[in-house]
C-alpha positions as a printed NumPy array, in Angstrom:
array([[-18.518, 180.27 ,  83.211],
       [-15.151, 178.978,  84.36 ],
       [-13.904, 182.557,  84.661],
       [-16.977, 183.614,  86.643],
       [-15.893, 184.074,  90.277],
       [-19.384, 182.983,  91.398],
       [-19.153, 179.643,  89.585],
       [-18.046, 176.837,  91.905],
       [-17.893, 173.122,  91.316],
       [-18.311, 170.972,  94.392],
       [-15.918, 168.045,  94.491],
       [-16.276, 165.251,  96.979],
       [-13.562, 163.599,  99.036],
       [-11.351, 160.926,  97.465],
       [ -8.825, 158.767,  99.323],
       [ -7.353, 155.272,  99.325],
       [ -5.751, 153.699, 102.4  ],
       [ -4.437, 150.296, 103.482],
       [ -4.259, 149.071, 107.07 ],
       [ -1.713, 146.347, 107.657],
       [  0.857, 145.634, 110.359],
       [ -1.086, 147.902, 112.728],
       [ -0.92 , 151.135, 110.741],
       [ -2.365, 152.968, 107.754],
       [ -0.606, 153.926, 104.579],
       [ -1.978, 156.291, 101.975],
       [ -2.156, 154.908,  98.448],
       [ -2.854, 156.318,  95.015],
       [ -6.545, 156.555,  94.168],
       [ -8.009, 153.077,  93.707],
       [ -4.616, 151.355,  94.166],
       [ -4.879, 147.887,  95.758],
       [ -1.336, 146.527,  95.972],
       [ -0.565, 143.071,  97.344],
       [ -1.091, 143.288, 101.101],
       [ -0.214, 140.897, 103.899],
       [ -3.139, 139.449, 105.857],
       [ -4.768, 140.591, 108.001],
       [ -5.472, 143.826, 106.147],
       [ -8.234, 146.313, 105.516],
       [ -8.269, 148.53 , 102.429],
       [-10.609, 151.476, 101.995],
       [-11.232, 153.531,  98.883],
       [-13.428, 156.613,  99.267],
       [-14.998, 157.847,  96.03 ],
       [-16.459, 161.352,  95.778],
       [-17.862, 161.381,  99.352],
       [-20.506, 158.853,  98.226],
       [-18.968, 155.352,  98.229],
       [-16.396, 153.692, 100.425],
       [-15.249, 150.332,  99.132],
       [-13.932, 148.149, 101.939],
       [-11.762, 145.148, 101.074],
       [-10.677, 142.95 , 103.956],
       [ -8.758, 139.732, 104.448],
       [ -9.03 , 137.192, 105.741],
       [-12.63 , 137.284, 104.589],
       [-13.914, 134.553, 106.892],
       [-17.567, 133.971, 106.063],
       [-17.759, 137.197, 104.025],
       [-16.782, 137.829, 100.435],
       [-14.051, 140.249, 101.491],
       [-15.783, 143.277,  99.914],
       [-18.301, 145.632, 101.517],
       [-19.512, 149.169, 100.877],
       [-20.407, 152.193, 102.983],
       [-22.652, 154.983, 101.736],
       [-23.815, 153.648,  98.386],
       [-22.833, 150.566,  96.434],
       [-21.335, 151.044,  92.963],
       [-24.424, 149.344,  91.465],
       [-26.658, 151.981,  93.047],
       [-24.36 , 154.997,  92.597],
       [-23.67 , 154.367,  88.921],
       [-27.167, 152.936,  88.291],
       [-25.473, 149.975,  86.637],
       [-25.899, 146.374,  87.846],
       [-22.482, 145.525,  86.359],
       [-20.642, 148.142,  88.435],
       [-20.192, 145.658,  91.309],
       [-21.308, 142.269,  92.5  ],
       [-24.626, 142.188,  94.383],
       [-24.212, 142.951,  98.061],
       [-25.174, 140.795, 101.021],
       [-24.852, 143.05 , 104.047],
       [-25.56 , 140.279, 106.561],
       [-22.758, 138.155, 105.109],
       [-20.318, 141.086, 105.026],
       [-21.184, 142.182, 108.571],
       [-20.406, 138.613, 109.709],
       [-17.163, 138.597, 107.714],
       [-16.071, 141.972, 109.092],
       [-17.005, 140.907, 112.644],
       [-14.86 , 137.79 , 112.205],
       [-12.023, 139.998, 110.88 ],
       [-12.419, 142.255, 113.917],
       [-12.512, 139.244, 116.281],
       [ -9.214, 138.004, 114.833],
       [ -7.725, 141.343, 115.934],
       [ -9.652, 141.441, 119.25 ],
       [ -9.966, 137.81 , 120.418],
       [-11.72 , 138.722, 123.664],
       [-14.45 , 140.68 , 121.862],
       [-18.062, 139.663, 121.223],
       [-18.248, 138.988, 117.465],
       [-22.061, 138.693, 117.465],
       [-22.486, 142.128, 119.044],
       [-19.871, 143.565, 116.69 ],
       [-21.688, 142.071, 113.692],
       [-24.901, 143.85 , 114.705],
       [-23.003, 147.118, 115.207],
       [-21.219, 146.911, 111.834],
       [-24.407, 146.047, 109.973],
       [-25.656, 149.608, 110.569],
       [-22.761, 151.001, 108.5  ],
       [-22.988, 148.767, 105.43 ],
       [-24.648, 149.782, 102.171],
       [-27.095, 147.517, 100.375],
       [-27.959, 147.732,  96.697],
       [-30.732, 150.269,  96.081],
       [-31.45 , 150.55 ,  99.772],
       [-35.001, 151.94 , 100.046],
       [-34.132, 153.289, 103.499],
       [-31.045, 155.111, 102.197],
       [-30.547, 158.837, 102.598],
       [-32.688, 161.072, 100.415],
       [-32.616, 164.81 , 100.911],
       [-35.988, 166.445, 101.429],
       [-35.912, 170.181, 100.648],
       [-38.271, 170.848, 103.552],
       [-35.783, 169.32 , 106.044],
       [-33.603, 171.521, 108.173],
       [-30.089, 170.786, 106.892],
       [-28.764, 171.277, 110.411],
       [-30.813, 168.221, 111.452],
       [-29.21 , 165.869, 108.886],
       [-26.421, 163.694, 110.274],
       [-23.116, 164.332, 108.48 ],
       [-22.616, 160.554, 108.228],
       [-25.693, 160.379, 105.999],
       [-24.268, 162.99 , 103.623],
       [-20.493, 162.484, 103.623],
       [-19.266, 158.903, 103.407],
       [-15.888, 159.906, 104.848],
       [-17.681, 160.734, 108.13 ],
       [-19.427, 157.35 , 108.066],
       [-16.064, 155.723, 107.238],
       [-14.389, 157.342, 110.246],
       [-17.197, 156.053, 112.485],
       [-16.992, 152.587, 110.886],
       [-13.224, 152.415, 111.523],
       [-13.773, 153.499, 115.126],
       [-16.344, 150.683, 115.462],
       [-13.62 , 148.294, 114.265],
       [-11.346, 149.725, 117.005],
       [ -8.962, 151.029, 114.349],
       [ -7.267, 154.399, 114.216],
       [ -8.67 , 156.705, 111.569],
       [ -6.34 , 158.008, 108.844],
       [ -5.794, 161.745, 109.343],
       [ -7.278, 162.762, 105.967],
       [-10.439, 160.748, 106.633],
       [-10.961, 162.257, 110.073],
       [-10.613, 165.764, 108.669],
       [-12.395, 164.955, 105.359]])
């Protein structure tokens, strides 16, 4: 089949980036080097999961997910710690407020909550074959689109590769 010109394998988007000192740097897949606080690290896996690591963590754990969580994606409860989206939204809002002291952290928390993935979210995206694919929001299908929107909500520039997915 590999030689068949009609055989195509779809591969999702992968990318790892660190934001520190006001700019992004591209890293090797999954690489989390020592970073100076405040920082935000994102790792996009196969257009389905974005792991977000941030510090200082404030009231959060310092780890959040967009799209799916590893526990849900891999159908393995050991793939990641359980998620608490309310806690992480508060932690990320505090991180944002440390960068934007005049901002409203409570409003930002509510805004960020909409982006975060919960374990086995019953309201998560499920494709229905009867749906018109043109009606489905790209952010519900491609986590890199959701990641670009999430970074914009944090008032951060978006790495070029993420914005062009």
